[in-house]
C-alpha positions as CSV (number, residue, x, y, z in Angstrom):
1,M,-26.5,-5.3,-25.4
2,P,-27.7,-7.8,-23.6
3,D,-29.5,-8.3,-19.8
4,W,-27.2,-9.1,-17.1
5,T,-28.0,-11.1,-14.2
6,K,-26.3,-9.9,-11.2
7,S,-25.3,-12.3,-7.8
8,A,-27.6,-11.9,-4.8
9,Q,-23.7,-12.0,-2.6
10,P,-20.5,-11.3,-3.2
11,V,-18.1,-13.7,-4.5
12,L,-15.2,-12.8,-3.0
13,Q,-14.6,-10.7,0.4
14,A,-12.3,-8.5,2.4
15,G,-10.1,-10.7,4.6
16,A,-9.7,-10.8,8.2
17,A,-8.2,-7.9,10.6
18,G,-4.4,-8.4,9.9
19,A,-4.9,-9.7,6.1
20,S,-3.4,-7.5,3.5
21,D,-7.0,-7.0,2.1
22,A,-8.6,-6.3,5.4
23,L,-10.1,-3.0,4.4
24,A,-10.8,-4.3,0.5
25,A,-11.5,-6.6,-2.3
26,M,-11.7,-4.5,-5.4
27,G,-11.2,-3.8,-9.1
28,P,-11.1,-7.3,-10.3
29,S,-8.9,-9.1,-13.5
30,V,-9.9,-12.4,-14.5
31,L,-8.3,-14.6,-16.7
32,K,-9.4,-18.4,-17.9
33,V,-7.1,-20.5,-18.4
34,G,-7.7,-23.9,-19.2
35,G,-10.7,-24.8,-17.1
36,Q,-9.3,-22.7,-14.3
37,Y,-10.4,-18.9,-13.5
38,L,-7.6,-16.7,-12.1
39,M,-8.6,-13.7,-10.3
40,W,-6.2,-11.0,-9.7
41,Y,-7.5,-8.0,-7.3
42,D,-6.8,-4.6,-5.9
43,A,-6.0,-5.6,-1.7
44,R,-6.5,-2.6,0.8
45,Q,-5.2,-2.8,4.4
46,P,-5.0,-0.4,6.5
47,G,-2.8,2.2,7.4
48,P,-1.5,5.2,9.5
49,E,-2.9,7.7,7.0
50,R,-4.4,5.8,3.8
51,S,-5.4,2.6,2.9
52,I,-2.1,0.8,2.0
53,P,-2.6,-1.4,-1.9
54,S,-1.2,-4.2,-2.9
55,V,-2.6,-7.5,-5.4
56,G,-4.1,-10.0,-4.3
57,L,-4.7,-13.7,-6.5
58,A,-7.6,-15.9,-6.5
59,T,-8.7,-18.9,-8.2
60,S,-11.9,-20.6,-8.9
61,A,-13.4,-23.7,-11.0
62,D,-16.5,-22.0,-11.5
63,G,-15.9,-18.7,-11.3
64,R,-18.3,-17.9,-8.8
65,T,-16.3,-19.7,-5.7
66,W,-13.1,-18.4,-4.9
67,T,-10.0,-19.4,-3.2
68,K,-7.0,-17.1,-1.8
69,H,-3.6,-17.3,-2.7
70,P,-2.3,-18.6,0.9
71,G,0.8,-16.6,0.0
72,N,-0.9,-12.7,-1.0
73,P,-0.3,-10.6,-1.5
74,V,1.9,-11.7,-4.9
75,I,2.3,-7.8,-5.7
76,A,3.7,-5.6,-2.8
77,P,3.6,-2.7,-2.2
78,E,1.8,0.2,-3.5
79,A,0.4,-1.8,-6.3
80,R,-3.4,-1.2,-7.2
81,W,-6.0,-1.7,-10.5
82,P,-4.1,-4.5,-11.7
83,W,-4.5,-5.8,-15.1
84,V,-3.2,-9.0,-16.3
85,L,-2.9,-10.7,-19.6
86,P,-1.6,-14.0,-21.3
87,L,1.7,-13.5,-23.2
88,T,2.0,-15.2,-26.7
89,Q,4.4,-18.1,-27.4
90,A,6.2,-16.0,-29.3
91,E,6.8,-13.4,-26.2
92,G,8.0,-15.9,-24.0
93,G,4.4,-16.9,-22.2
94,G,3.2,-16.6,-19.1
95,Y,1.9,-13.1,-18.3
96,R,1.9,-9.3,-17.7
97,V,0.8,-7.4,-15.6
98,W,0.1,-3.7,-16.0
99,F,-0.5,-1.4,-12.3
100,G,-1.3,2.1,-11.0
101,A,1.2,3.2,-8.6
102,D,2.7,6.3,-7.2
103,V,-0.4,7.3,-6.1
104,G,-2.0,7.7,-9.8
105,L,0.3,9.2,-11.3
106,T,2.0,6.0,-12.9
107,I,1.3,2.7,-14.3
108,K,3.7,-0.1,-14.2
109,T,4.0,-3.2,-15.9
110,A,5.9,-7.0,-14.5
111,R,6.2,-10.4,-15.9
112,S,5.3,-13.6,-14.5
113,S,5.8,-17.1,-15.7
114,D,2.4,-18.7,-13.1
115,G,0.8,-15.2,-11.9
116,I,2.8,-15.9,-8.8
117,T,6.1,-14.1,-9.0
118,W,6.8,-11.2,-10.4
119,T,9.8,-10.0,-11.7
120,N,11.3,-7.4,-14.1
121,V,9.0,-4.3,-12.7
122,Q,9.0,-1.2,-15.4
123,T,7.5,1.9,-15.3
124,A,5.1,1.6,-18.8
125,L,3.6,5.2,-18.7
126,S,3.5,8.3,-16.9
127,A,1.6,11.0,-16.2
128,G,2.0,13.9,-18.9
129,S,3.5,17.3,-18.3
130,A,1.5,20.5,-16.6
131,G,-1.6,21.2,-18.7
132,S,-2.2,17.9,-20.4
133,F,-4.7,15.5,-20.3
134,D,-3.5,13.0,-17.9
135,D,-1.1,15.0,-15.6
136,L,-3.3,15.2,-13.1
137,N,-4.4,11.3,-13.2
138,C,-2.3,7.8,-14.7
139,A,-4.0,5.5,-13.4
140,S,-6.4,2.1,-13.5
141,P,-4.9,0.4,-16.9
142,R,-7.2,-1.9,-18.8
143,V,-4.8,-3.2,-22.0
144,V,-6.5,-5.8,-24.4
145,R,-4.4,-6.9,-27.3
146,A,-6.2,-6.5,-31.5
147,A,-4.2,-7.1,-34.3
148,N,-1.1,-8.0,-33.0
149,R,-0.8,-4.8,-30.8
150,Y,-2.0,-3.4,-27.7
151,L,-4.2,-0.9,-26.8
152,M,-4.4,0.6,-23.1
153,L,-7.4,2.9,-22.0
154,Y,-6.7,4.1,-18.5
155,D,-8.6,7.1,-15.9
156,A,-6.8,10.1,-16.8
157,G,-7.2,13.7,-15.3
158,S,-6.2,17.1,-16.0
159,S,-5.2,20.1,-13.7
160,A,-6.6,22.5,-16.6
161,S,-10.1,20.8,-15.9
162,P,-12.1,23.0,-14.1
163,Q,-13.2,20.0,-11.9
164,A,-9.2,19.9,-10.4
165,P,-8.2,19.5,-8.5
166,T,-10.9,18.4,-6.6
167,D,-12.1,15.4,-9.2
168,K,-9.5,13.5,-11.5
169,F,-11.8,10.9,-12.9
170,Q,-12.4,13.1,-15.8
171,G,-12.3,10.4,-18.6
172,L,-10.5,7.2,-20.1
173,G,-7.2,8.4,-22.1
174,L,-5.8,5.6,-24.8
175,A,-2.4,4.6,-25.5
176,R,-1.4,2.0,-27.6
177,S,1.8,-0.2,-27.8
178,P,3.8,-2.9,-30.1
179,D,4.8,-4.7,-27.3
180,G,2.9,-4.0,-23.9
181,L,5.8,-1.7,-22.4
182,N,6.2,1.0,-25.1
183,W,3.4,3.5,-25.5
184,T,2.4,6.2,-27.5
185,K,-0.1,8.2,-25.6
186,V,-3.2,8.8,-28.2
187,G,-5.3,11.2,-25.9
188,L,-8.9,11.8,-24.2
189,V,-11.2,9.1,-25.9
190,L,-14.0,9.1,-23.4
191,P,-14.8,12.1,-22.0
192,L,-17.1,13.2,-19.5
193,G,-20.7,13.4,-20.9
194,A,-22.4,16.3,-21.8
195,E,-24.3,18.2,-18.3
196,G,-27.7,16.3,-18.0
197,S,-25.8,12.9,-19.1
198,P,-25.6,10.1,-16.9
199,D,-21.8,10.4,-16.7
200,A,-21.2,13.7,-17.1
201,H,-19.3,13.8,-13.8
202,R,-17.1,11.4,-13.8
203,V,-15.8,8.4,-16.2
204,F,-13.5,5.7,-14.7
205,G,-12.8,2.6,-13.3
206,A,-13.2,0.8,-17.2
207,C,-13.1,-2.9,-18.6
208,A,-11.8,-2.8,-22.4
209,L,-12.6,-6.3,-24.7
210,Y,-12.2,-6.8,-28.6
211,D,-15.0,-9.2,-29.8
212,D,-12.4,-10.4,-32.8
213,I,-15.8,-12.3,-34.3
214,R,-17.1,-8.9,-34.9
215,A,-14.5,-6.9,-34.8
216,I,-15.4,-4.4,-32.7
217,F,-13.8,-3.2,-29.1
218,H,-16.0,-3.2,-25.5
219,V,-15.7,-0.7,-22.9
220,W,-17.5,-0.9,-19.7
221,Y,-16.6,1.9,-17.5
222,T,-17.7,3.4,-13.9
223,A,-19.8,6.6,-14.3
224,T,-21.8,9.1,-12.1
225,A,-24.2,11.9,-13.3
226,S,-23.2,14.2,-10.5
227,M,-21.1,14.7,-7.2
228,R,-23.8,13.5,-5.1
229,D,-25.5,10.5,-7.9
230,I,-24.8,6.9,-7.3
231,R,-21.9,4.9,-9.0
232,S,-23.0,2.6,-11.8
233,I,-21.4,0.5,-14.5
234,R,-22.1,1.6,-18.2
235,H,-21.2,1.0,-21.5
236,A,-19.4,1.8,-24.7
237,S,-18.7,0.4,-28.3
238,S,-15.6,1.0,-30.9
239,S,-14.6,0.0,-34.2
240,D,-11.1,1.3,-33.5
241,G,-10.2,2.0,-30.1
242,A,-10.0,5.8,-30.1
243,N,-13.6,6.6,-31.5
244,W,-16.4,5.2,-28.4
245,A,-20.3,5.6,-28.9
246,R,-22.3,5.6,-25.5
247,D,-25.2,2.9,-25.2
248,D,-28.4,4.7,-23.7
249,V,-29.3,1.7,-21.5
250,L,-27.6,1.0,-18.1
251,P,-25.8,-2.2,-18.5
252,L,-25.4,-2.8,-14.7
253,A,-27.1,-0.8,-11.9
254,A,-26.2,-0.6,-8.2
255,S,-28.9,-1.9,-6.3
256,L,-29.5,1.5,-4.1
257,D,-30.9,-1.3,-1.3
258,P,-28.5,0.1,1.8
259,Q,-28.8,-3.6,3.4
260,A,-26.9,-4.8,0.0
261,Y,-23.6,-5.9,-1.3
262,D,-24.1,-3.8,-4.2
263,F,-25.3,-0.7,-3.3
264,E,-23.0,1.1,-5.3
265,V,-20.8,-1.0,-8.7
266,M,-17.6,0.0,-10.4
267,H,-14.7,-1.3,-11.9
268,P,-15.7,-4.0,-14.1
269,C,-14.0,-6.6,-15.6
270,V,-15.9,-8.9,-18.5
271,I,-14.3,-11.5,-20.2
272,R,-16.6,-13.8,-23.1
273,D,-16.7,-17.2,-22.2
274,G,-18.2,-19.7,-24.8
275,N,-21.5,-18.3,-25.3
276,W,-21.5,-16.1,-22.2
277,Y,-20.1,-12.7,-21.1
278,R,-19.0,-13.0,-17.2
279,M,-18.3,-10.0,-15.5
280,W,-17.0,-9.4,-11.9
281,F,-16.9,-5.9,-10.3
282,T,-16.7,-4.0,-7.0
283,G,-19.7,-3.5,-4.8
284,M,-19.4,-0.9,-1.9
285,G,-22.4,-1.1,0.6
286,Y,-24.2,1.6,2.5
287,P,-22.2,3.9,4.6
288,N,-22.9,3.8,8.1
289,P,-25.5,7.0,9.1
290,A,-23.6,7.0,12.7
291,T,-19.8,6.9,11.6
292,G,-20.2,7.9,7.6
293,Q,-17.8,4.3,7.1
294,R,-18.3,1.6,4.2
295,P,-18.6,-1.6,4.7
296,P,-15.6,-3.4,3.5
297,A,-15.8,-3.5,-0.4
298,C,-16.0,-6.7,-2.0
299,I,-16.3,-8.2,-5.8
300,G,-19.7,-9.6,-7.3
301,Y,-20.9,-11.5,-10.5
302,A,-23.0,-11.0,-13.2
303,E,-23.3,-12.9,-16.3
304,A,-25.2,-12.0,-19.6
305,P,-25.8,-14.3,-22.7
306,Y,-23.4,-13.9,-25.7
307,P,-25.7,-12.2,-28.5
């Protein structure tokens, strides 16, 4: 994969106190429609016991300078990690979104004609039965359309794993669908790496992309090597979406700068835009040594030439 050039500053930041994204703006899903970029993102605001998630929308002419929709959030409440695709004319046009719900146990879907007002919310996928590969975690859907069918990679975790219940980010599951609504699970297709590897502890927060020129699937995903490791973004490729070959090269590293927005990086979204790959990702700052609290999560940008 090519080298990435990363923005020195975030391109979308958390909102002011009281906003739906006051605590975090993260987990971007970006489309280019005509000459405009549309970003749906995971918005968080403080709650009485935990953060309250919803989905925000922002627009941009260049992918770097963004304007938040004044009516945010566009999907609420308890919607997180959205992923949006345009629907074909045969499917009725507009957009379909998949998002996590029920605290990581359900993936839901909805439709919209404009990307703002969403209707027909239905369950697309649910956590499996006890002991299955995804009974503990079924979240963060990332969907790609290829060869007239849909493929979904999603965060999966099993209560039968030695890591359970303290860590549910145990790899990426795969499901297939003819219509984006009715899904058949395949199984865990990108599990944790071998001990000592860069992704031995966590594999989650992915982005799927199909290169129709080379007929190859790409996935950029969040990984850690150990419990105390810094989150970074790694890459794997596949000819069928089920059998993946990991890269040895780290495509997007965390800055490790305590003063930077991207001390850690995760949850990428990559699109091919002409002769460029464009990536938007979640940037996590360094925790305050006195309080242990992090700055609000934000969204950064990187680009690389299409090889």
